[in-house]
C-alpha positions in Angstrom: 0.0 0.0 0.0 1.3 3.4 -0.9 2.2 5.7 2.0 1.0 9.1 0.9 2.5 12.2 2.5 0.4 14.4 4.7 0.6 18.1 5.4 2.9 18.9 8.3 3.0 22.6 8.2 2.0 25.5 5.9 3.1 29.1 5.6 2.4 32.2 3.5 5.1 34.2 1.8 5.8 37.8 2.7 6.2 40.9 0.4 9.9 41.7 -0.2 12.2 43.5 -2.6 15.5 42.4 -4.0 18.0 43.4 -6.7 17.3 47.0 -7.8 13.9 47.3 -6.2 12.3 44.2 -7.8 9.1 43.5 -5.9 8.5 39.9 -5.1 7.0 37.4 -2.6 9.5 35.6 -0.4 7.8 32.3 0.1 10.5 31.1 2.5 14.1 32.0 3.1 16.6 32.7 5.9 16.1 31.2 9.4 12.6 30.0 8.5 14.1 27.5 6.0 16.2 25.5 8.5 13.6 22.7 8.7 13.4 22.5 4.8 17.0 21.1 4.2 18.3 21.2 1.5 16.0 24.0 0.3 17.2 27.5 1.2 14.8 30.0 -0.4 11.8 30.3 -2.8 10.9 33.7 -4.3 7.8 34.3 -6.5 7.9 37.4 -8.7 5.0 38.5 -10.8 3.7 41.9 -12.0 2.4 43.6 -15.1 3.7 46.9 -13.8 7.2 47.6 -15.2 8.2 49.7 -12.2 8.0 46.5 -10.1 10.7 44.6 -12.1 12.5 47.0 -14.5 15.5 47.5 -12.2 16.3 43.7 -12.4 19.2 42.2 -10.6 22.4 43.9 -11.4 25.8 42.1 -11.0 26.0 40.2 -7.7 27.9 37.2 -6.3 27.0 33.8 -5.1 28.9 30.9 -3.5 28.1 27.5 -2.1 24.6 26.6 -3.5 22.4 26.4 -6.6 19.9 28.8 -8.0 17.0 27.6 -10.2 15.1 30.3 -12.1 11.8 29.3 -13.8 10.1 31.8 -16.0 6.4 31.7 -16.6 6.1 35.0 -18.5 8.5 37.6 -19.6 12.2 37.6 -20.7 15.3 37.8 -18.6 18.9 38.1 -19.7 21.7 36.4 -17.7 25.3 37.5 -18.0 28.2 36.4 -15.8 31.9 36.9 -15.2 32.7 33.8 -17.4 31.4 35.6 -20.4 28.2 33.6 -20.7 25.0 35.1 -21.9 21.6 33.5 -21.8 18.1 34.7 -22.6 15.5 33.1 -20.4 12.0 33.3 -22.0 8.5 32.0 -21.0 8.6 28.4 -19.8 12.4 28.4 -19.7 14.6 27.4 -16.8 18.2 28.3 -15.7 19.9 25.9 -13.3 23.0 27.5 -12.0 25.5 25.9 -9.7 27.4 28.8 -8.1 30.0 26.5 -6.5 33.2 28.4 -5.6 31.8 31.6 -6.9 30.0 33.4 -9.7 29.2 37.0 -10.4 26.2 37.5 -12.6 23.3 39.8 -13.5 19.7 39.0 -14.4 18.1 41.9 -16.2 14.6 42.2 -17.8 14.5 42.4 -21.6 11.1 44.3 -21.7 9.8 47.6 -20.5 6.1 46.6 -20.4 4.0 43.5 -20.0 4.0 40.8 -17.4 7.1 39.3 -15.8 6.4 36.2 -13.7 8.3 33.3 -12.4 10.2 31.7 -9.5 13.7 31.4 -8.1 14.6 28.5 -5.9 17.8 28.2 -3.9 19.1 24.6 -3.3 22.0 24.0 -0.9 25.2 22.0 -1.8 27.0 19.7 0.6 30.4 20.9 1.9 32.3 18.6 -0.4 30.7 20.3 -3.5 30.6 24.0 -2.4 33.9 24.9 -3.9 33.5 23.2 -7.3 33.8 25.4 -10.4 30.7 27.3 -11.3 28.5 26.2 -14.1 24.9 26.4 -15.3 22.4 25.1 -17.8 19.9 27.2 -19.8 16.9 25.0 -20.6 14.4 26.1 -23.2 10.8 24.9 -22.7 11.2 22.0 -25.1 14.0 20.6 -23.0 11.6 19.7 -20.3 9.2 16.8 -20.8 5.5 17.4 -20.4 2.8 14.7 -19.9 -1.0 14.8 -20.1 -2.6 13.5 -17.0 -5.6 11.1 -17.0 -7.9 13.8 -15.6 -7.0 16.3 -18.3 -4.3 18.2 -16.5 -0.6 18.5 -17.4 2.7 17.8 -15.8 6.0 19.5 -16.6 9.1 17.8 -15.3 12.0 20.2 -14.6 14.3 17.9 -12.5 14.3 14.3 -11.4 12.4 11.4 -12.7 8.9 10.0 -12.3 7.3 6.7 -13.1 4.0 7.5 -14.8 1.8 4.7 -16.1 4.7 2.3 -15.8 7.0 4.4 -17.9 9.9 6.4 -16.5 10.0 10.1 -17.4 13.3 11.9 -16.8 13.9 15.6 -16.6 16.9 17.4 -18.0 18.3 17.9 -14.5 18.8 14.6 -12.6 21.0 12.9 -10.1 23.5 14.9 -7.9 23.9 14.7 -4.2 20.4 16.1 -3.4 18.6 14.2 -6.2 16.1 17.0 -6.7 12.6 16.6 -8.0 10.9 19.7 -9.5 7.5 19.4 -11.1 5.0 22.0 -12.3 1.4 20.7 -12.2 -1.7 22.1 -13.9 -4.9 20.6 -12.8 -8.6 21.1 -13.5 -11.4 21.4 -11.0 -11.8 18.2 -8.9 -8.9 16.5 -10.8 -7.0 13.9 -8.8 -3.4 12.9 -9.3 -1.0 10.6 -7.5 2.7 11.0 -7.9 5.6 9.1 -6.5 8.1 10.9 -4.3 11.5 9.5 -3.0 11.2 8.3 0.6 13.4 10.3 3.0 13.4 13.4 0.8 12.1 16.8 2.0 9.0 17.5 0.0 7.3 20.9 -0.5 4.2 22.0 -2.4 3.6 25.6 -3.5 0.2 26.7 -4.9 0.4 29.6 -7.2 -3.1 29.4 -8.7 -6.3 27.9 -7.3 -6.2 25.4 -4.4 -5.3 21.8 -3.8 -6.2 19.1 -1.2 -3.4 16.8 0.0 -5.1 13.5 0.6 -3.9 10.6 2.8 -5.5 7.5 4.1 -7.3 9.1 7.0 -6.7 12.8 6.5 -7.0 15.7 4.1 -5.7 19.3 4.2 -6.0 22.1 1.7 -3.5 24.6 0.5 -4.7 27.8 -1.3 -3.0 30.2 -3.6 0.2 31.7 -2.1 0.6 28.9 0.5 3.6 26.6 0.9 3.2 23.2 2.4 5.8 21.0 4.1 4.9 17.4 3.7 5.5 14.3 5.9 7.7 11.5 4.7 6.3 9.0 2.3 6.6 7.4 -1.1 3.9 9.4 -2.9 1.6 12.3 -2.8 -2.1 12.3 -3.6 -3.7 15.6 -4.7 -7.1 16.8 -5.6 -7.6 20.2 -7.2 -10.2 22.4 -5.5 -10.6 24.9 -8.3 -10.3 25.1 -12.1 -6.9 26.3 -13.3 -5.1 25.0 -10.2 -1.3 25.3 -10.6 1.3 24.3 -8.2 5.0 23.3 -7.8 6.1 20.0 -6.3 9.7 20.1 -5.0 11.6 17.3 -3.3 15.2 16.7 -2.5 17.5 14.6 -0.2 18.5 16.4 3.0 22.2 17.2 3.4 22.2 17.2 7.2 25.1 19.7 7.6 25.4 23.0 9.4 24.1 26.0 7.3 25.7 29.4 7.7 24.3 32.1 5.4 25.3 35.6 4.8 23.3 37.1 1.9 24.4 35.4 -1.3 27.0 33.2 0.4 25.9 29.8 2.0 28.6 27.8 3.7 29.1 25.5 6.7 31.0 27.7 9.1 31.4 31.4 10.1 35.1 31.2 9.0 34.1 30.1 5.5 31.6 33.0 5.3 34.3 35.4 6.3 36.6 33.9 3.7 33.9 34.3 1.0 33.4 38.0 1.9 37.2 38.6 1.8 37.5 36.7 -1.5 34.8 38.9 -3.0 36.3 42.1 -1.7 39.7 41.1 -3.1 38.2 40.0 -6.4 39.2 36.4 -5.7 35.7 34.9 -5.2 35.8 33.1 -8.5 39.5 32.1 -8.7 
């Protein structure tokens, strides 16, 4: 019998600003993310007012973790100290491993219209924090989509899923945290059951509509703007409570190491953070 995950805790994101005044919702991040290992932060940005996003994210550093940017609408240009340039459009994903260090910018390529998407931060274990930086720009067609029996749709960004006895694999797979990242679109009253790796931290974030998390003897509902932390289990059973329900399912293997964060640097000790700051000040962050 499948042990479906239940809802352990839920929270609502808070308004915030980052970069050059970009308005966003910080779904979680900082001290409130300690129980979500290896997840560090999730931001949702979305506005049809250019003043809310036009400043973008000018050049800034990262060290020690991965950033995952998923665009729903709009266009964002990435440039970094390695000379890379990548234009992220609707439905595209950038999976960046900051490793030892990267200095990059993310700037809107529009002055009107809607800009909407998410940025997820995923920690790295100590043994991998100082690896060379690299990233993958993934166009929409790089990520497999599947129609669901109830009429909805699934988009697999990372990890693998067994659906109707067939394995579907996303373009990002493996690694120490073995991430699973799924975008689900469901119709009213549509039900879906998906496998999740036992022992992995699992989160749901509803960005349209509402969804019930069903288990053998319980059910709990998340509505738009709510994040849910799920119990352990080998699957999740969901029922959409509204037409046009859209949500993210994220799961990853916990690292179980100390986390010390100072802004864009995430290491294991205070000494490593001080070193990251010194390296950045001396222009040696990426050496």
